[in-house]
N, C-alpha and C positions, 0 to 999 in steps of 0.2 A: 669476820676478820677475815682479809685476804691471807692465804697462804703464800707463803716464800720459802724458796729454798736457802736454807743458811749458808751453804758450801758458796752458792753462786753470788750471794750478798757480799760476802767477803772478796770474793774475786773481782766483783763489779766496784767494790770500794777501793781494790787495790790498783785495778786499771784505770779508774776515774780520779786517782788521788784524793779521794776522800769525798769526792762531789756527790756520788751516788746515795751516800749518807746523809748529806742534807735532803735530798727528794725524798729518799725512805723515811726520814725525821718527820718531815711534812706530811707524807702520806698516813704515817703510823698514828701521829697524832691526833689526825682528823678523824681517822677510823677508831680510835679508842673514845675521841670525845663523843661521837656519833652513837656508839654503843651505850657509854654510861651517861652522858649528858653533863659531864664534870671537865673542867680543864678550860684553857685558852684557846684561842681560834689559832689554826696552824701556823697563819703569818706571824700573829705576835709570839708565838713559840720561836718562829726563827729569827724574827729580829733581837728577841732579847739574847738569842745564842749568839748573835754578833757583837755583842757590847762586850768590851775585854774586861776579865776580872769577874763581872756579874755572871758571865758566861760559864764559868767553872763552876760556880756555887749554884746555879740553875740547873747545871747538866746533873751534877750529884743529886740534886733534890727530885729533878725530872725523873730519874733513873728509880729512885725508891718510890715514887709516886706511881709512876707507870706500873711497876711490879706490884704494887697494892691493887692497883686496879684491875691488872690482869687475874690477880688472885679471886677478888671480887666477880670476876666474869665468869669463874668457874676454872681457872688454870690452877693446876697443882701448886699448893702452897709451898714455898721453898725458903731454904734459909740463907740464900747466896750474897745477903747484905753486905758481909763482909769483904765478900768477893768481887762483888760490884763497885765498892768503896775502893778497894785497892786497884783495880784494874781502871778505874775511871781516872785516876792519877798518870797513868802512863800512856804511852801512844800506842801500846798493843792493846790495851783497853779500848782504844777508839775503835778498833776493829771489831772485837769479840764482844762488846758489853751490847751493842745493837743486835749482832747476830744472838745473842743468848735471850734477849727480850723477844725477838721474833720467833726462836725455837718454842718460847713458852707460849707465846700467842698461837702459834701451830697446833699446839696441843690442849686449847680451850676445849673443855667438854670431854676429854678422853681420859679422865682419871677412873681407874678400874676399881670397883669395889667389888667385895664378895656378895655373892647371890643373897646371903641372908640381910645385908644392907638395902637392898633393892629400894624399900619403901622410904629410905632417907634419900637416895638417888633422884627418886620422883620428886619427894618433895621439894629438894635441893633446885631441881629443874623449873618445878614451878613458881617457886621464889624468884629466880633470877628472871622467868619469864615475865613475871608481874612487874618488874622495873623496867623494862623495855619495851612494853606492848604499846603500841600507839594507837 
């Protein structure tokens, strides 16, 4: 997945009055779908996001789904579900939730385990590679 600087994401979102996040959302959905093979096409994702009232429920569901897919892909498991939920119903959440998700994606595969767990790490990498080998 593409690495993006979280601070620049928030800055671009502010400067473009949120339009940057629409583009980011499209690209991010496409990247996650390409990596996992799960999810809807990015255009469908954007179109659902434009339907009033449906978009609120879809946004909350999408946040939790993407979080679990990132965890499946090797990101550190987090317990930010309540934070995502509380932030997603506020304007401030619109700025920070995508940045939090991108930060989690930036840290894919960087979980540090003690040296004694090296074999577990290797097994996990092999298991992950099995799902995405083409």
